[in-house]
C-alpha positions as CSV (number, residue, x, y, z in Angstrom):
1,X,17.4,17.9,-2.0
2,X,14.0,16.3,-1.2
3,X,11.8,16.1,-4.4
4,X,8.6,18.1,-4.1
5,X,5.2,18.2,-5.8
6,X,2.5,20.8,-5.9
7,X,-1.1,20.9,-6.9
8,X,-1.5,20.5,-10.6
9,X,1.8,18.8,-11.2
10,X,2.0,15.6,-13.3
11,X,4.1,12.8,-11.9
12,X,4.5,9.1,-12.5
13,X,3.0,7.0,-9.7
14,X,1.7,3.5,-8.9
15,X,-1.2,3.5,-6.4
16,X,-2.7,0.1,-6.7
17,X,0.5,-1.3,-8.2
18,X,0.4,0.0,-11.8
19,X,2.7,2.9,-12.8
20,X,1.3,5.7,-14.9
21,X,1.1,9.4,-15.4
22,X,-1.0,11.1,-12.7
23,X,-2.1,14.6,-11.8
24,X,-1.7,15.9,-8.2
25,X,-5.1,17.1,-6.9
26,X,-3.9,17.8,-3.4
27,X,-0.8,17.7,-1.3
28,X,-2.1,16.5,2.1
29,X,-0.9,17.9,5.3
30,X,0.1,14.4,6.5
31,X,2.7,14.2,3.7
32,X,0.7,12.0,1.3
33,X,-1.0,12.9,-1.9
34,X,-4.3,12.8,-3.7
35,X,-3.8,11.8,-7.3
36,X,-5.9,11.3,-10.5
37,X,-4.8,9.5,-13.7
38,X,-3.8,12.1,-16.3
39,X,-6.7,12.7,-18.7
40,X,-9.4,11.6,-16.3
41,X,-11.9,13.8,-14.5
42,X,-13.9,11.1,-12.8
43,X,-13.7,11.2,-9.0
44,X,-14.1,7.4,-9.0
45,X,-10.5,7.3,-10.4
46,X,-9.0,9.3,-7.6
47,X,-6.4,7.8,-5.3
48,X,-6.2,9.1,-1.7
49,X,-3.3,8.8,0.6
50,X,-0.6,8.0,-2.0
51,X,2.8,7.8,-0.3
52,X,6.1,9.1,-1.5
53,X,7.5,5.7,-2.3
54,X,4.7,5.1,-4.7
55,X,5.8,8.2,-6.8
56,X,8.7,8.6,-9.2
57,X,9.2,12.4,-8.9
58,X,11.3,12.8,-12.0
59,X,10.9,9.6,-13.9
60,X,11.8,10.8,-17.3
61,X,15.2,12.1,-16.1
62,X,16.0,8.5,-14.9
63,X,15.1,7.0,-18.3
64,X,18.1,7.6,-20.5
65,X,20.5,5.7,-18.3
66,X,18.0,2.9,-17.9
67,X,17.4,2.7,-21.7
68,X,21.2,2.4,-22.3
69,X,21.5,-0.4,-19.7
70,X,18.6,-2.3,-21.2
71,X,19.6,-2.1,-24.8
72,X,23.2,-2.9,-24.3
73,X,25.1,-2.9,-27.6
74,X,21.9,-2.7,-29.7
75,X,20.6,0.4,-31.4
76,X,17.3,0.1,-29.6
77,X,15.1,-2.1,-27.4
78,X,13.4,-5.2,-28.9
79,X,11.1,-7.9,-27.5
80,X,14.1,-9.9,-26.1
81,X,15.4,-6.9,-24.2
82,X,11.9,-6.2,-22.8
83,X,11.5,-9.7,-21.5
84,X,14.9,-9.6,-19.9
85,X,14.2,-6.2,-18.3
86,X,10.9,-7.3,-16.9
87,X,12.3,-10.5,-15.4
88,X,15.3,-8.6,-13.9
89,X,12.9,-6.8,-11.6
90,X,11.3,-10.0,-10.5
91,X,8.2,-10.1,-12.7
92,X,7.6,-13.5,-14.3
93,X,6.2,-13.4,-17.8
94,X,5.3,-16.1,-20.4
95,X,7.2,-15.7,-23.6
96,X,4.2,-16.3,-25.9
97,X,1.9,-14.0,-23.9
98,X,4.6,-11.3,-23.8
99,X,5.1,-11.6,-27.6
100,X,1.4,-11.1,-28.2
101,X,1.4,-8.1,-25.8
102,X,4.5,-6.6,-27.5
103,X,3.0,-6.9,-31.0
104,X,-0.4,-5.5,-30.0
105,X,1.0,-2.6,-28.0
106,X,3.6,-1.6,-30.6
107,X,0.9,-1.7,-33.2
108,X,-1.3,0.5,-31.1
109,X,1.4,3.0,-30.0
110,X,3.5,3.2,-33.1
111,X,1.6,1.7,-36.0
112,X,4.2,-1.1,-36.2
113,X,3.5,-4.2,-38.3
114,X,6.8,-6.1,-38.3
115,X,7.3,-6.3,-34.6
116,X,9.6,-9.4,-34.5
117,X,12.6,-7.3,-35.6
118,X,11.4,-3.9,-34.3
119,X,13.7,-1.9,-32.1
120,X,12.3,1.0,-30.1
121,X,14.3,4.2,-29.7
122,X,14.6,5.9,-26.4
123,X,11.4,7.8,-26.4
124,X,9.4,5.0,-27.9
125,X,10.7,2.5,-25.3
126,X,9.8,4.8,-22.5
127,X,6.2,5.1,-23.8
128,X,6.0,1.3,-24.2
129,X,7.1,0.5,-20.7
130,X,4.9,3.2,-19.1
131,X,2.0,1.8,-21.1
132,X,2.8,-1.5,-19.6
133,X,2.6,0.0,-16.1
134,X,6.4,0.0,-15.5
135,X,8.3,3.2,-14.7
136,X,12.0,4.0,-15.0
137,X,12.2,3.9,-11.2
138,X,10.8,0.4,-11.1
139,X,13.0,-0.8,-13.9
140,X,16.1,0.7,-12.3
141,X,15.8,-1.2,-9.0
142,X,14.3,-4.6,-8.2
143,X,13.9,-3.3,-4.6
144,X,11.7,-0.3,-5.6
145,X,8.3,-2.1,-5.5
146,X,6.4,0.1,-3.0
147,X,4.6,-2.9,-1.6
148,X,7.6,-5.2,-1.3
149,X,7.9,-4.7,2.5
150,X,4.6,-3.1,3.5
151,X,1.6,-4.0,1.3
152,X,-0.6,-1.0,0.3
153,X,-4.2,-1.9,0.1
154,X,-6.4,0.6,-1.7
155,X,-10.1,0.2,-1.1
156,X,-12.5,2.5,-2.9
157,X,-9.5,4.5,-3.9
158,X,-8.4,5.1,-0.3
159,X,-5.1,3.6,1.0
160,X,-5.6,1.4,4.1
161,X,-2.1,0.6,5.5
162,X,1.3,0.0,4.0
163,X,2.9,3.4,4.7
164,X,6.5,3.3,5.8
165,X,7.3,5.0,9.1
166,X,10.2,6.7,7.4
167,X,7.7,8.5,5.1
168,X,6.2,10.2,8.2
169,X,9.4,11.7,9.6
170,X,8.6,11.2,13.3
171,X,7.8,8.3,15.6
172,X,4.2,7.4,16.1
173,X,3.0,5.9,19.4
174,X,-0.2,4.9,21.1
175,X,-0.8,8.5,22.3
176,X,-0.9,9.6,18.7
177,X,-3.4,6.9,17.9
178,X,-5.6,7.9,20.8
179,X,-5.4,11.5,19.8
180,X,-6.3,10.8,16.2
181,X,-9.5,9.0,17.1
182,X,-10.4,11.2,20.0
183,X,-9.7,8.4,22.5
184,X,-7.2,10.3,24.8
185,X,-9.7,10.9,27.6
186,X,-11.8,7.8,27.0
187,X,-11.7,5.5,30.0
188,X,-11.1,1.7,29.8
189,X,-14.1,-0.5,29.9
190,X,-13.9,-3.1,32.7
191,X,-15.8,-5.7,30.7
192,X,-13.3,-5.3,27.8
193,X,-10.4,-5.5,30.1
194,X,-11.8,-8.7,31.6
195,X,-12.4,-10.1,28.1
196,X,-8.8,-9.5,27.1
197,X,-7.6,-11.2,30.3
198,X,-9.8,-14.2,29.6
199,X,-8.4,-14.4,26.0
200,X,-4.9,-14.5,27.3
201,X,-5.7,-17.2,29.9
202,X,-7.7,-19.3,27.6
203,X,-5.1,-19.2,24.8
204,X,-2.0,-19.2,27.1
205,X,-0.4,-16.1,25.6
206,X,0.4,-12.5,26.4
207,X,-1.1,-9.8,24.2
208,X,1.2,-6.9,23.1
209,X,0.5,-3.9,25.4
210,X,-0.5,-1.5,22.5
211,X,-3.1,-3.9,21.2
212,X,-4.5,-4.6,24.7
213,X,-4.6,-0.9,25.5
214,X,-6.4,0.1,22.4
215,X,-9.1,-2.7,22.7
216,X,-9.6,-1.8,26.4
217,X,-11.1,1.6,25.5
218,X,-14.9,2.1,25.8
219,X,-16.8,1.7,22.5
220,X,-13.5,1.3,20.6
221,X,-14.9,-0.8,17.8
222,X,-17.5,1.8,16.9
223,X,-14.9,4.6,17.2
224,X,-12.5,2.9,14.8
225,X,-15.3,1.9,12.4
226,X,-16.6,5.5,12.3
227,X,-13.1,6.9,12.1
228,X,-12.5,5.7,8.5
229,X,-14.5,6.3,5.3
230,X,-14.4,2.6,4.4
231,X,-15.9,1.7,7.8
232,X,-13.6,-1.3,8.6
233,X,-15.1,-3.5,11.3
234,X,-12.9,-4.1,14.3
235,X,-13.9,-7.3,16.1
236,X,-14.9,-7.6,19.7
237,X,-12.4,-9.8,21.6
238,X,-15.0,-12.5,21.8
239,X,-15.0,-12.8,18.0
240,X,-11.2,-12.7,17.6
241,X,-9.8,-15.7,15.7
242,X,-6.4,-17.1,16.7
243,X,-3.9,-18.9,14.6
244,X,-0.7,-20.4,15.9
245,X,2.3,-20.8,13.8
246,X,2.3,-24.3,12.3
247,X,5.5,-24.3,10.3
248,X,8.3,-22.3,8.9
249,X,6.2,-22.0,5.7
250,X,3.7,-19.7,7.3
251,X,4.1,-16.3,5.6
252,X,3.6,-14.3,8.8
253,X,6.4,-16.1,10.6
254,X,5.5,-15.2,14.3
255,X,4.1,-17.3,17.1
256,X,0.5,-15.9,16.9
257,X,-1.8,-14.2,14.5
258,X,-5.1,-12.8,15.8
259,X,-7.8,-11.6,13.4
260,X,-8.8,-8.2,14.8
261,X,-10.7,-6.5,12.0
262,X,-12.9,-7.4,9.0
263,X,-13.8,-5.1,6.1
264,X,-17.3,-3.5,5.7
265,X,-17.1,-4.8,2.2
266,X,-14.8,-7.3,0.6
267,X,-13.2,-10.6,1.7
268,X,-9.9,-9.5,3.2
269,X,-9.1,-9.2,6.9
270,X,-6.5,-7.7,9.2
271,X,-4.5,-9.7,11.7
272,X,-2.2,-8.7,14.7
273,X,0.9,-10.9,14.4
274,X,3.3,-11.2,17.3
275,X,5.5,-13.4,19.4
276,X,5.1,-14.1,23.1
277,X,6.3,-11.2,25.2
278,X,6.5,-8.8,22.2
279,X,6.3,-5.1,22.9
280,X,4.0,-4.5,19.9
281,X,2.4,-6.5,17.0
282,X,2.7,-6.2,13.3
283,X,-0.4,-5.9,11.2
284,X,-0.9,-8.3,8.3
285,X,-3.7,-8.8,5.8
286,X,-5.4,-11.8,4.4
287,X,-7.4,-11.9,1.2
288,X,-10.0,-14.3,2.6
289,X,-12.1,-13.7,5.7
290,X,-10.9,-16.9,7.2
291,X,-7.6,-17.3,5.3
292,X,-4.2,-16.8,7.1
293,X,-2.4,-13.5,6.9
294,X,-0.2,-13.2,3.8
295,X,1.1,-9.6,3.5
296,X,2.4,-7.3,6.1
297,X,0.8,-3.8,6.1
298,X,2.4,-2.3,9.3
299,X,5.1,-3.0,11.8
300,X,3.2,-1.4,14.6
301,X,-0.5,-1.5,15.8
302,X,-0.5,2.2,16.9
303,X,1.1,3.3,13.6
304,X,-1.4,1.2,11.5
305,X,-4.5,2.7,13.2
306,X,-3.0,6.2,13.3
307,X,-2.3,6.0,9.6
308,X,-5.8,4.8,8.8
309,X,-7.3,7.9,10.5
310,X,-4.9,10.3,8.7
311,X,-5.8,8.9,5.3
312,X,-9.5,9.0,6.0
313,X,-9.3,12.6,7.4
314,X,-7.6,13.6,4.1
315,X,-10.4,11.9,2.2
316,X,-13.0,13.8,4.2
317,X,-11.6,17.1,2.9
318,X,-13.0,16.2,-0.6
319,X,-16.6,17.1,0.3
320,X,-15.5,20.1,2.3
321,X,-13.4,21.4,-0.6
322,X,-10.3,20.9,1.4
323,X,-7.5,23.4,2.0
324,X,-5.1,24.2,-0.8
325,X,-2.1,22.7,0.8
326,X,0.1,22.6,-2.3
């Protein structure tokens, strides 16, 4: 049975990477959610476009089995078990720093003073881990990091990429992207088509058809910029930056990376990553304007831009009041 949420429910979620209790403000019609940390009423704390893999729908029900696995033969969980559990899910921690955190947090949460020998019971341990931004879901499975495969960038509280196609439930193609941005009947611009052809000749490569088709549309940069609340800035072909794979150590691991979009604010950038003759390009992000791509955010150009528009459209419902879709 597929877990469900409705408006007003409290769940455990990790938009931005930190697990915590969050209240559902809206169930969006694209299958994502608008969430707010429990106890906050500040709209600046809202997270828009949260995906299902960033949510643990019944986290507390998972905890008893996780608690037993972590404590082993002990009556409860102490600092040694905490360190082992954290490292087991791939998080590297310094023993001294973790010891300081353990003592400070246990003092804050439970009034504990002798923390070296302290063992937390089941409820206390759950409170401790959640206060450290770790859910039962995350502790149960090293593979459950929602950004492990597709990185989810949140900018101004709005997700920009990283959604899994499986989360959508249907295939998304170029026609969907054109429809989302109102580009279906927009003709190609002959100068843009010529610029793309020159780019291919000058750099001795073939662009993936979806990337070429999208950037051929009249006024496409302005359309994409105005189609998202964060106003990302797609670059004209003449301003594209090309990287060629230099070694097996390159994170992006394909033949070419082309910087196609910069942020309106910030120092990250988006790159189309592809091999010669590829049917499509992946979209990767760098955390420097001129730095190489380091994290994949989408496996398809049409899907990436379609998803950007969906998330922004949901955000736009805030000022309009938005339909109660829960």
